C-alpha positions in Angstrom: 0.0 0.0 0.0 1.2 3.6 -0.6 1.5 5.9 2.4 -1.8 7.7 1.9 -3.8 4.4 1.8 -1.8 3.0 4.7 -2.8 5.9 6.9 -6.5 5.5 6.1 -6.4 1.7 6.2 -5.1 1.7 9.8 -8.2 3.6 10.9 -10.3 0.9 9.3 -8.3 -1.8 11.0 -8.6 -0.2 14.4 -12.4 0.1 13.9 -12.8 -3.6 13.6 -12.1 -6.0 16.4 -13.7 -9.2 15.2 -10.9 -11.6 14.4 -12.0 -15.1 13.7 -10.0 -18.3 13.4 -10.4 -18.5 9.6 -9.6 -14.8 9.0 -6.0 -14.4 10.0 -5.1 -12.5 6.8 -6.8 -9.1 6.4 -8.8 -7.9 3.5 -7.2 -4.9 1.8 -9.4 -2.3 0.0 -7.8 0.6 -1.9 -10.0 3.1 -3.6 -10.4 6.5 -5.3 -13.4 8.6 -4.6 -14.4 10.8 -7.6 -17.3 12.7 -6.0 -17.6 15.1 -3.1 -18.6 13.0 -0.1 -17.3 13.3 3.5 -16.4 9.6 3.9 -16.5 6.2 2.4 -18.2 3.6 4.6 -17.7 -0.2 5.1 -20.8 -2.2 6.0 -21.2 -5.8 7.1 -24.4 -7.8 6.3 -26.4 -8.9 9.3 -29.8 -10.6 9.1 -30.7 -8.9 5.8 -29.5 -5.4 6.7 -26.3 -3.5 6.6 -24.4 -2.3 9.6 -21.6 0.3 9.3 -18.4 -1.1 10.8 -15.8 1.4 9.6 -15.4 4.6 7.6 -12.5 6.2 5.7 -12.1 9.9 5.2 -10.6 10.3 1.7 -7.3 12.2 1.3 -7.2 15.4 -0.8 -6.6 13.4 -3.9 -9.6 11.2 -3.2 -7.8 8.1 -2.1 -9.3 5.9 0.6 -8.8 2.5 2.0 -9.7 -0.2 4.5 -7.7 -3.0 6.1 -9.8 -5.4 8.1 -10.3 -8.9 9.3 -13.6 -10.2 7.9 -15.9 -11.8 10.4 -17.4 -14.1 7.7 -17.0 -14.9 4.0 -19.6 -13.3 1.9 -21.1 -9.9 0.9 -19.9 -6.6 2.3 -20.9 -3.2 1.2 -18.7 -0.2 0.4 -20.1 3.2 -0.5 -21.1 6.7 0.5 -24.8 6.1 1.2 -26.7 5.3 4.3 -27.2 1.9 6.0 -30.9 1.6 5.0 -30.6 2.1 1.2 -28.6 0.6 -1.7 -28.3 4.1 -3.2 -24.5 4.9 -3.5 -23.6 1.6 -1.9 -22.2 -1.4 -3.7 -21.8 -5.0 -2.6 -18.6 -7.0 -2.9 -17.8 -10.6 -2.0 -14.9 -10.7 0.4 -12.9 -13.4 2.3 -9.7 -13.5 4.2 -6.7 -12.3 2.2 -8.7 -10.7 -0.6 -7.7 -7.5 -2.3 -10.2 -5.0 -3.8 -9.3 -2.0 -5.8 -12.0 0.3 -7.1 -13.1 3.8 -8.1 -16.4 5.3 -6.9 -18.0 8.0 -9.0 -21.4 9.7 -9.1 -23.2 6.8 -10.9 -21.5 3.5 -9.9 -18.2 1.8 -9.2 -15.4 0.5 -11.4 -12.9 -2.1 -10.5 -9.2 -1.1 -11.1 -5.9 -2.8 -11.0 -5.0 -6.4 -11.5 -5.5 -7.9 -8.0 -9.3 -8.1 -7.8 -10.7 -11.6 -7.1 -12.5 -13.8 -9.6 -15.6 -13.4 -7.4 -15.7 -9.7 -7.7 -14.8 -9.7 -11.4 -17.9 -11.9 -12.0 -20.0 -9.6 -9.8 -18.8 -6.7 -11.9 -19.9 -8.4 -15.1 -23.4 -8.8 -13.7 -23.2 -5.2 -12.4 -22.5 -3.9 -15.9 -25.2 -6.0 -17.5 -27.9 -4.8 -14.9 -26.7 -1.2 -14.8 -29.5 0.2 -17.0 -32.2 -0.9 -14.5 -30.0 -0.2 -11.5 -29.6 3.5 -12.6 -33.3 3.9 -13.2 -34.4 2.1 -10.0 -31.8 2.8 -7.4 -29.9 5.8 -8.6 -33.3 7.3 -9.7 -32.5 10.9 -8.6 -30.0 11.2 -11.4 -32.2 9.6 -14.1 -35.6 10.8 -15.3 -37.4 7.5 -15.9 -41.0 6.2 -15.8 -42.4 2.7 -16.3 -42.8 3.4 -20.0 -39.0 3.1 -20.5 -38.2 1.0 -17.4 -40.4 -2.0 -18.0 -38.9 -2.9 -21.5 -35.4 -2.7 -19.9 -36.5 -4.8 -17.0 -37.9 -7.6 -19.2 -34.7 -7.6 -21.4 -32.4 -7.9 -18.4 -34.7 -10.4 -16.7 -34.3 -12.7 -19.7 -30.6 -12.2 -19.8 -30.3 -12.9 -16.1 -31.6 -16.4 -16.6 -28.7 -17.3 -18.8 -26.0 -15.0 -17.4 -24.2 -17.7 -15.5 -24.1 -20.2 -18.3 -20.4 -21.0 -18.9 -19.4 -18.7 -16.0 -18.1 -20.1 -12.8 -15.3 -19.6 -10.2 -13.3 -21.9 -8.1 -15.3 -20.9 -5.1 -18.3 -23.2 -4.8 -19.8 -21.2 -2.0 -19.7 -18.0 -4.0 -21.1 -19.8 -7.2 -24.2 -20.8 -5.2 -24.6 -17.3 -3.7 -24.1 -15.6 -7.0 -27.4 -17.2 -8.2 -29.1 -15.7 -5.1 -27.5 -12.3 -5.7 -28.8 -12.2 -9.3 -32.3 -13.2 -8.1 -32.5 -10.6 -5.3 -30.9 -7.8 -7.4 -33.6 -8.3 -9.9 -36.3 -8.2 -7.3 -34.7 -5.2 -5.6 -34.6 -3.2 -8.8 -38.1 -4.1 -9.9 -39.8 -3.4 -6.6 -37.7 -0.3 -5.7 -38.8 1.3 -9.0 -42.5 1.0 -8.1 -41.9 2.3 -4.6 -40.0 5.5 -5.4 -41.2 8.9 -6.6 -41.9 9.1 -10.4 -43.7 11.5 -12.7 -46.0 8.7 -13.7 -47.0 5.4 -12.0 -48.4 2.3 -13.6 -51.6 0.6 -12.6 -51.3 -3.1 -11.6 -52.8 -4.0 -15.0 -49.8 -2.2 -16.7 -47.1 -4.1 -14.8 -44.8 -5.9 -17.1 -44.7 -9.8 -17.0 -41.7 -10.0 -14.7 -43.8 -8.7 -11.8 -46.1 -11.8 -12.0 -43.1 -13.9 -10.9 -42.6 -11.9 -7.7 -43.8 -14.0 -4.7 -42.9 -12.8 -1.2 -43.9 -16.3 0.1 -41.1 -17.8 -2.1 -38.5 -15.4 -0.8 -39.6 -15.9 2.8 -39.5 -19.7 3.1 -36.4 -19.5 5.2 -33.9 -16.9 6.5 -30.8 -18.0 4.5 -31.7 -16.3 1.2 -32.6 -12.9 2.6 -30.2 -12.8 5.6 -27.1 -13.0 3.4 -28.2 -10.2 1.1 -27.4 -6.6 2.2 -30.9 -5.4 1.6 -32.8 -8.6 2.2 -35.2 -7.2 4.7 -36.0 -4.2 2.4 -36.5 -6.5 -0.6 -39.0 -8.7 1.3 -41.0 -5.6 2.6 -41.1 -4.1 -0.9 -42.2 -7.4 -2.5 -45.0 -7.7 0.0 -46.1 -4.2 -0.9 -46.2 -5.1 -4.5 -48.1 -8.4 -3.8 -50.6 -6.5 -1.7 -51.4 -4.2 -4.7 -51.5 -7.2 -7.1 -54.1 -8.8 -4.8 -56.0 -5.6 -4.3 -55.5 -5.6 -0.5 -55.7 -2.1 0.8 -53.0 -0.7 3.1 -54.0 -0.7 6.7 -51.9 0.7 9.6 -51.1 -1.1 12.9 -52.2 -4.6 13.8 -54.6 -5.0 10.9 -51.8 -4.1 8.4 -49.3 -6.4 10.1 -51.7 -9.3 9.9 -51.8 -8.9 6.2 -48.0 -8.6 6.0 -47.5 -11.8 8.0 -49.8 -13.7 5.7 -47.1 -13.4 3.1 -44.3 -14.7 5.4 -44.2 -18.5 6.1 -41.0 -18.4 8.2 -41.5 -17.6 11.9 -38.2 -15.8 12.3 -38.9 -13.5 9.4 -42.3 -12.9 10.9 -40.5 -11.7 14.0 -38.5 -9.2 11.9 -41.7 -7.9 10.4 -43.2 -7.5 13.9 -40.2 -5.5 15.0 -40.4 -3.3 11.9 -43.9 -2.4 13.0 -42.9 -1.9 16.6 -40.2 0.6 15.6 -43.0 3.0 14.4 -44.9 3.0 17.7 -44.6 6.1 19.9 -46.4 4.9 23.0 -46.3 1.8 25.2 -50.0 0.9 24.9 -49.8 0.3 21.2 -46.5 -1.5 21.6 -48.0 -3.8 24.3 -51.0 -4.6 22.1 -48.6 -5.6 19.3 -46.5 -7.8 21.6 -49.5 -9.4 23.2 -50.5 -10.6 19.8 -47.2 -11.4 18.2 -44.5 -11.8 20.8 -44.3 -15.5 19.9 -42.4 -14.6 16.8 -39.6 -12.8 18.6 -37.3 -15.8 18.6 -33.6 -15.0 18.0 -31.1 -13.4 20.4 -30.8 -10.5 17.9 -34.6 -10.0 17.7 -34.9 -10.0 21.5 -32.2 -7.4 21.8 -33.9 -5.2 19.2 -37.2 -5.7 20.9 -35.7 -4.5 24.2 -34.1 -1.5 22.5 -37.6 -0.6 21.1 -39.4 -1.1 24.4 -37.1 0.6 26.8 -37.6 4.2 25.5 -41.4 3.7 25.7 -41.2 2.9 29.4 -40.8 4.9 32.5 -40.8 1.9 34.8 -43.2 3.6 37.2 -45.8 2.0 39.5 -48.7 0.8 37.5 -46.7 0.1 34.3 -46.9 -3.3 32.8 -44.2 -5.8 33.9 -41.6 -7.0 31.4 -42.9 -10.3 29.9 -40.0 -12.5 30.9 -39.8 -16.2 30.2 -37.1 -18.3 31.7 -36.5 -22.0 32.6 -36.7 -23.3 36.1 -34.4 -25.9 37.7 -36.4 -28.7 36.0 -36.1 -27.0 32.6 -39.8 -26.0 32.6 -40.5 -22.5 31.2 -42.0 -20.0 33.7 -43.3 -16.7 32.3 -44.6 -13.5 33.9 -47.9 -14.1 32.2 -48.3 -17.4 34.0 -48.0 -15.7 37.4 -51.0 -13.3 36.9 -53.3 -13.4 39.9 -50.4 -13.5 42.3 -48.2 -10.8 43.9 -44.8 -11.5 42.6 -41.4 -10.8 44.3 -38.4 -11.2 42.1 -35.0 -11.6 43.6 -32.2 -11.0 41.1 -29.1 -12.7 42.4 -26.1 -15.0 41.6 -24.3 -17.8 43.4 -21.0 -15.8 43.6 -22.7 -12.7 45.2 -21.9 -12.4 48.9 -24.7 -9.9 49.7 -27.1 -12.0 47.8 -26.3 -15.1 49.9 -26.6 -13.0 53.0 -30.3 -12.4 52.2 -31.1 -16.1 51.7 -32.0 -16.8 55.4 -34.3 -13.7 55.5 -35.8 -14.7 52.1 -36.6 -18.2 53.5 -38.2 -16.7 56.6 -40.3 -14.3 54.3 -41.3 -17.3 52.2 -42.5 -19.1 55.3 -44.5 -16.1 56.5 -46.2 -15.7 53.0 -47.1 -19.4 52.8 -50.8 -19.9 51.9 -51.0 -16.4 50.5 -51.1 -15.4 46.8 -47.4 -14.5 46.7 -44.9 -16.0 44.3 -41.2 -15.6 45.2 -39.0 -15.8 42.1 -35.3 -16.1 42.5 -33.7 -15.2 39.1 -30.1 -16.3 38.8 -27.8 -14.2 36.6 -25.0 -16.8 36.8 -23.2 -17.3 33.5 -24.3 -20.3 31.4 -21.1 -22.1 32.3 -22.0 -21.9 36.0 -25.5 -23.5 35.6 -24.4 -26.7 37.4 -23.1 -24.6 40.3 -26.5 -22.9 40.5 -28.3 -26.3 40.5 -26.0 -27.6 43.2 -26.5 -24.5 45.4 -30.3 -24.9 45.1 -30.0 -28.5 46.4 -27.3 -27.8 49.0 -29.0 -24.7 50.5 -32.5 -26.2 50.1 -33.6 -23.0 48.3 -37.4 -22.6 48.0 -39.6 -20.5 45.9 -39.4 -20.6 42.1 -35.8 -20.8 40.9 -35.2 -19.5 37.4 -32.0 -19.3 35.3 -31.7 -16.1 33.2 -28.4 -17.1 31.5 -25.9 -14.4 32.5 -25.7 -10.8 33.7 -26.6 -9.4 30.3 -30.1 -11.1 30.3 -33.1 -9.2 29.0 -34.7 -8.8 32.5 -31.6 -7.2 33.9 -31.2 -4.9 30.9 -34.9 -3.9 30.9 -34.9 -3.0 34.6 -31.3 -1.6 34.5 -30.1 -4.1 37.2 -26.5 -3.0 37.5 -25.9 -4.3 41.0 -27.3 -7.3 42.9 -29.1 -8.4 44.9 -32.1 -6.5 43.5 -35.7 -7.0 44.5 -38.8 -6.1 42.5 -42.5 -6.4 43.3 -45.4 -6.8 40.9 -49.1 -6.9 41.7 -51.8 -9.5 40.8 -52.4 -7.8 37.4 -48.8 -8.0 36.4 -48.2 -4.3 37.0 -45.1 -2.7 38.6 -45.3 -2.0 42.3 -41.6 -1.1 42.6 -38.5 -2.1 40.7 -36.2 -1.5 43.7 -37.9 -2.7 46.8 -36.4 -3.2 50.3 -34.5 -6.4 50.8 -36.0 -9.3 52.8 -33.8 -8.4 55.8 -35.8 -5.2 56.0 -39.3 -5.6 57.5 -40.6 -3.0 55.1 -40.6 -5.6 52.3 -43.1 -7.9 54.2 -45.3 -4.8 54.8 -45.2 -3.9 51.1 -46.2 -7.4 50.1 -49.1 -7.4 52.5 -50.2 -4.0 51.4 -50.2 -5.2 47.8 -52.1 -8.3 48.6 -54.8 -6.2 50.3 -55.5 -4.2 47.1 
């Protein structure tokens, strides 16, 4: 690398900390920016969306660069656009040790030099073939186009796309398979984005060209693998559903009614969860959010979805008395799932603790006494362990050795959703909820303080 690129590349390297066993050799990107933009960004692909992981401020002559250890082999995005749009952003296939050299201008990118990989050379061939519809659909602000000129181009390139890979292959079998998916999703992306962006004239459904009859959201959403590996997979699915709704003459409806229609086009439960969260992001109050989650929480399945759900819910809450409790769900010592919803009708005391916590263990005798005093009353005492997963056996042993009562649940580590939701930064922490599943307090007195017993009795009396 020359000195200018080296200075910029180091910043990219320092921005990335993910080093995996198979990625010991970094990817080297060298580029030239031929338009006025403050920075060039590097994005990874995560569950059908792009996430910025580094940026490079071009030198005065426009040179920029990245040097990074790829966390996976597959598509990455480089460009000057935002994380939510393909406009001014371009996808490249990268793996450990790859070199990529390119120029970015107002309209597209161009590969330069002699060190680009066979994967990106093939991607570039497809990019050049599909450029007419890319420009009219994605880079639409620079092109005055309507369906009258776009549809013929779309049909021509759709036909060419079906035979594009004939006689074209690389030594990389994984890429060869993904290239088929890239072509498929690029075509869907360009076709749907054209219909969903501002134009001087818009076609009726009857005027759609034949390619649109092949677009089926249900086919795209059979599993996550297709959409999750594509930079704009989530966007493409949403846009395709929008087109399918119009084709089936289903009117747009906001809120739960609209979401119900959307979910009918998505057979995969994980992708349904993504759609639920997209709707949740638009809500401005907790009441609407709760109604949504009461109906569709069952689709929030993955760790990533649960974190996004928590990020959405937290700003909507003040955690004041009378607010709804967090709908937790954790396994007990027998592996049976216990949820907050299953405890309605009882006053609930939650003890957040860990086996290694001295102050927590000091409260155990007092908690046992309180449990004895509450026997026969509608009080459920939950002990929620925040021990790390590796210490689960230690937790089970302590339950047996100390003859711990109540309901013992395992949250799976200090970063669990319950602790994040209630901002539990120190333990022990005690929380009280009423019979209706409403917050009484998220920071109650400890069992060693007589005020806790009084609070439980007062809550029971209501």
